[in-house]
MIRO-277641 format. One record per residue (C-alpha): residue in three letters; z, y, x. Coordinates in steps of 0.001 Angstrom, whole numbers, plus 500000, padded with zeros to 6 digits. Layout:
ALAZYX...
***
This chain:
MET327958903874114713PRO328210902118118110SER330700899267118327ASN333700899362120631ASN331983896926123013GLU328874899103123153LEU330945902204123880THR332845900329126585MET329677899166128324LEU328175902637128104PHE331286904168129635PHE331227901674132505VAL327608902604133231GLN328433906315133005LEU331419905996135324GLY329477903942137862THR326656906505137861VAL329116909349138315LEU330897907705141257VAL327635906807143012MET326320910370142629CYS329596911820143922ARG329481909608147006LEU325841910432147745VAL326342914173147375GLY329561913864149380LEU327721912334152337LEU325352915296152397PHE328023917929151906ARG330236916432154593LYS327499917239157098LEU327481920805155771GLY331225921135156305GLN332100921103152595PRO335045919098151147GLN334492916210148723VAL335743918189145727VAL332832920610146133ALA330454917644146270ASP332023916266143079MET331542919622141363VAL327878919781142345ALA327326916120141403GLY328653916845137930PHE326131919624137453LEU323280917536138870LEU323951914914136200GLY323801917565133487PRO320901918709131333THR319522921147133903LEU318454918540136496LEU318765914962135210GLY318090916073131658TYR315019918027132770VAL313514915507135205PHE314371912325133272PRO315101913401129680ALA314921909877128220LEU317308908493130841PHE319652911449130355GLN319724910907126600ASP320473907196127012LEU323129907777129667PHE324903910788128137PRO324082910858124411LYS325501913948122723VAL324390913492119110LEU324613910424116894ALA322063910330114095VAL323586909860110645PRO321383908834107722GLY321057911616105184THR321873914421107641GLU319585916463109861ALA322013917600112564GLY323949914342112982VAL327433914195114504GLN328837914273118011HIS328358910953119769PRO331681909156120381ALA330665908548124017LEU331060912282124626SER334583912148123242THR335342909236125570LEU334233911260128596PHE336325914214127438VAL339506912168126994VAL339168910362130333GLY338389913651132067GLN341463915269130522LEU343636912369131686GLY342320912821135217LEU342886916558134966VAL346497916209133811LEU347323913714136570TYR345550915890139126MET347422919064138162PHE350683917112138340LEU349758916096141896VAL348872919698142728GLY352302920807141570LEU353929917911143417SER352189918930146661PHE352930922626146311ASP355052923859149228HIS357340926589147885SER358374927634151388ILE354972929132152202LEU355850932080149981ALA358598933036152424GLY356300933673155392HIS354693937103155928LEU355842938490152611LYS354361941970153109GLN350824940800153878SER350954938087151226ALA352281940448148557LEU349631943079149267ALA346795940559149458SER347831938765146273ALA348338942028144385ALA344922943298145456GLY343341939916144712ILE344692940112141162LEU344485943784140233ALA341010944631141498PRO339181941675139852VAL341255941967136667LEU340506945670136301ILE336824945629137229GLY336158942162135794GLY338126943190132717PHE335914946234132248LEU332867943985132518GLY334359941551129987TRP335124944460127640GLN331456945446127723LEU330217941877127261ALA332539941269124303GLY330227943301122110SER327413940761122527ASP327353937467120639THR325362936049123569PHE328551935742125621PHE331438935752123145PRO331573934190119667GLU332063936382116654GLY335696937249116133VAL336667937465119813ALA338225940886120386ALA337185943144123255TRP340622942866124887GLN340383939072124836GLY336976939167126510ALA338318941614129075MET341356939492129941PHE339351936266130121VAL336666937610132472GLY339331939391134534ALA341339936188134889ALA338217934204135792CYS337267936703138517SER340781936749140016ILE341242932994140498THR341535931296143875ALA341661927486143796PHE344917926714145608PRO344244922971146181LEU340702923563147471LEU341861926402149697ALA344605924188151150ARG341991921547151973ILE339736924079153740ILE342656925524155699TYR343791922073156834GLU340317920932157859ARG339717924145159821GLY342972923814161770LEU344549926887160146THR347795925296158965ARG349954927435161289THR347845930558161492LYS348464933956159994VAL345277933734157952GLY346082930282156575THR349652931135155628ILE348821934441153939ALA345849932902152111LEU347897930034150653ALA350775932273149581SER348388934788148000ALA346400932068146234ALA349554930608144700VAL350527933983143223ASP346969934756142068ASP346612931450140243ALA349979931866138536ALA348942935320137306ALA345584934007136064TRP347271931233134053ILE349625933771132483LEU346657935939131459LEU344905932906130006ALA348023931929128050VAL348134935420126524VAL344439935269125594ILE344768931808124028ALA347807932935122075GLY345779935861120757THR342897933682119569THR344981932232116769GLY345033935519114889ASP348462934469113611PRO351499936226115171LEU353642933139114556LEU351235930872116445ALA350983933397119273ALA354776933567119457LEU354905929752119486ALA352493929627122435LEU354309932192124551GLY357830931260123455GLY357148927545123778SER355842928032127314LEU358959929963128345VAL361257927373126777TYR359354924563128467VAL359625926169131911ALA363344926835131385VAL364027923236130323VAL362110921753133248MET363862924071135695TYR367216923091134195ALA366377919389134528LYS365273919817138150LYS368717919001139572ARG369020915829137482LEU365588914744138657ALA366646915395142251ARG369779913255141906ARG367762910473140309ALA365212910606143130GLU367978910429145738ARG369288907194144210LEU365791905720144208GLU365507906417147939GLU368585904347148714PRO367867900778149931GLY368232898053147341THR368222900357144305LEU365924900473141300ASN362330899364141517ARG360094902368142153SER357353900861140022GLY359587901260136987ALA360368904822138046LEU356650905530138334GLY356167904448134733ALA359025906706133646VAL357492909691135465VAL354088909092133858ILE355715908897130412LEU357565912155131119LEU354313913728132310LEU352505912747129108VAL355346914125126985CYS355281917440128857ALA351488917710128676THR351545916926124957PHE354199919547124288THR352375922390126068GLU349147921380124331TRP350966921378120988VAL352442924858121429GLY348925926171122063VAL348693926707125837HIS347168923670127566ALA348212920262128843VAL347466921166132469PHE350127923883132359GLY352810921360131479ALA351558918940134134PHE351580921530136921VAL355050922872136094LEU356515919359136017GLY354916918509139363ALA356151921738140957CYS359728921013139794MET359788917387140925PRO362125916748143882ARG360474916352147257GLY361090913444149583ALA360212909764149894PHE359974909307146137ALA357490912180145780ASP355443910751148643ASP355425907386146896LEU354249909010143649ARG351372910687145476ALA350400907487147243ARG350251905560143962LEU348621908160141690GLU346330910027144059PRO343524907509144786ILE342663906587141192THR343101910176140005VAL341034911951142634HIS338336909369143281VAL337816907858139814LEU339187909961136947LEU338656913510138177PRO334858913167138726VAL334567912416134991PHE335911915906134294PHE333239917417136548VAL330515915533134713TYR331820916691131352ALA331793920245132700GLY328230919746133948LEU327061918467130573ASN328013921812129062THR326178923881131682HIS322625924880130838LEU321026926701133758ASP317901927295131708ALA319940930038130026LEU319326932069133202LEU315692932388132133ASP316939935047129740PRO316820938355131694VAL320081939506130071VAL321911936332131096LEU320423936417134612GLY321408940064135060THR324910939283133843PHE325181936419136313CYS324227938697139218LEU326762941278138054VAL329521938693137630LEU328761937245141070VAL329088940670142705VAL332319941445140861ALA333840938023141544PHE332872937836145209ALA332698941385146548VAL335561942867144543LYS338093940089145139GLY337090939473148754GLY336863943172149542ALA340182943987147904CYS342000941209149775THR340363942273153049LEU341389945921152696ALA344894945009151566ALA345451942684154534ARG344065945305156902SER346370947993155487ALA349312945649156137GLY348502945575159855THR346255942500160043SER343233942699162353TRP339792943205160822ARG338862939666161886ASP341828938075160127ALA341523940376157135ALA337843939508156648SER338639935796157052LEU341339936092154398GLY339007937873151984THR336396935174152439LEU338806932262151910MET340281933830148776ASN336886933476147092ALA337138929656147035ARG337522929090143292GLY336641925437142821LEU338321923225140255THR340860925770139045GLU338068928027137796LEU336333925152136003ILE339586924261134259LEU339920927819132986LEU336288927893131829ASN336591924601129973ILE339747925784128247GLY337962928965127220ARG335009927039125835ASP337154924442124038LYS339265927201122456GLY336147929014121231LEU336626932028123510ILE333224931956125239THR329684930804124520THR327583928297126450GLU325739931186128110LEU328870932773129546TYR330225929346130474THR327033928709132450VAL327200932121134142MET330822931664135211ALA330374928010136240LEU327400928880138461MET329400931760139933THR332136929245140721ILE329732926961142576VAL328150929802144577THR331411931460145655THR333020928124146534LEU330027926967148587ALA329897930296150427ALA333579930445151406THR333528928017154342PRO330187929100155942LEU331195932772155750TYR334537932007157330GLU332815930150160167TRP330414933074160641ILE333329935509160937GLN334967933298163557ARG331777933261165632ARG331271936980165163TRP334786937987166197PRO336288935241168405SER339994935529169062PRO342312933221171023ASP345628934413169571ASN345523933534165904LEU348366930986166070LEU351681931953164503ARG353979930846167286ASP357023932090165392LEU356202930285162141PRO358872927648161459PRO357590924084161073ASN358867923956157481LEU356358926679156573THR353440924519157630PRO351329923981154473ALA350734920367153547PRO347253918987154056THR345249918071151019THR344324914520151779ALA346242911486152847THR343231909857154429ALA341275912640156110PRO341417912552159911ARG343299915344161622PRO340898918073162745ALA340443918604166437ALA342435921444167944ARG340429924631167820ALA339952926811170869GLU340900929849168830ALA344300928475167952SER346128927313171046ALA346467924512173529GLU349793923661171896LYS349847920500169825GLN350149921174166120PRO353083919508164392GLU352558916500162205VAL351949917447158605PRO353019915226155703ALA350301913839153464GLY349407915796150362ILE346898915808147580ALA343301914904148285VAL340721917166146690
***
């Protein structure tokens, strides 16, 4: 068994390797117009068994050992270094989802309700129904679902995975493309928020059903409802506390930061204990935190270490569980192609047709459908929860993770192609109130240049938000 000092040194080497790879891939992807979070996702997979493990197997085994040999046993046990990566990645994930909730602008749901409602409904129903049918069929094969997983659970999981849009990643793309006050940007963000909420509800139901015990299922669903009610009830007290902290000469904000982190850990632990997931508790707490100078201070203190140091560890852990050599199996490869079509064409097409039926131009409707296919980190979170809970196999995890990478990488180039194909000078929402302007997703990214398609008017200043 490795000593604590040996595990510490190994983790330092792992973390340094991860950060260097993320920066290198980020430099390349920045030239391709992709945000850093996409580069971090790809870097995590490059460090996995498919590339690093295939090209340099000895180095991969030394850097990311998965099995620790135990005398007297053939299989050995899981190496503690893997557990270290998992725990650090989960910490980064919980802090990140808290920041996502903290940066969520509730007011965007008030703009263009008809288009947003139709687009979000189509973006949920079509993938859930068609993806659910696909999951129902796959549930009969032990290649994709472990024994004991019911057909309805497979259907709901695949349907939820196909319906997701990564709200934080989408916000970053919209900000960088100068779409913060456009019809497309506003509808896309509002629809993505609703779609993600629906996907998490579906996942909570599936996880509750995996227990096979009605009492545990009731604890998961009932505990989630109680948690949301308690946090919503405490929202006013949190707001009053934040107001006092914003007054000159009051309590030290550093102490308040510690109190918020303690509260965050308690909330994450509770939702994990009831059987949902820690990220659910983190997001709900962040969404209910009062906005203002105190929230901005929380973001400024937590964001850099979370996004640039802790979160990449989660991507690497996800990459270590992705085995692209599984695609050599014709059944797995065919399933991947089918999942890719369902996830991309069905969701994008449904959102496009729904937006068009609500009176949006074909250009804006197609742009919306393309942007809604940016799945990113949110999808990986769902997949990792499914794998950790024993809902899916490594093969299906690989299929869905690769689908996530492909659809996320394709979102921005396809949007740019649509803009070149159908140029339009009047996409700006001149009547959109400034308070409906979605927050950007990075505190350090430079403001994008004004686009010719938008307007010669100067865009209003946008407060800093979460970097992804």
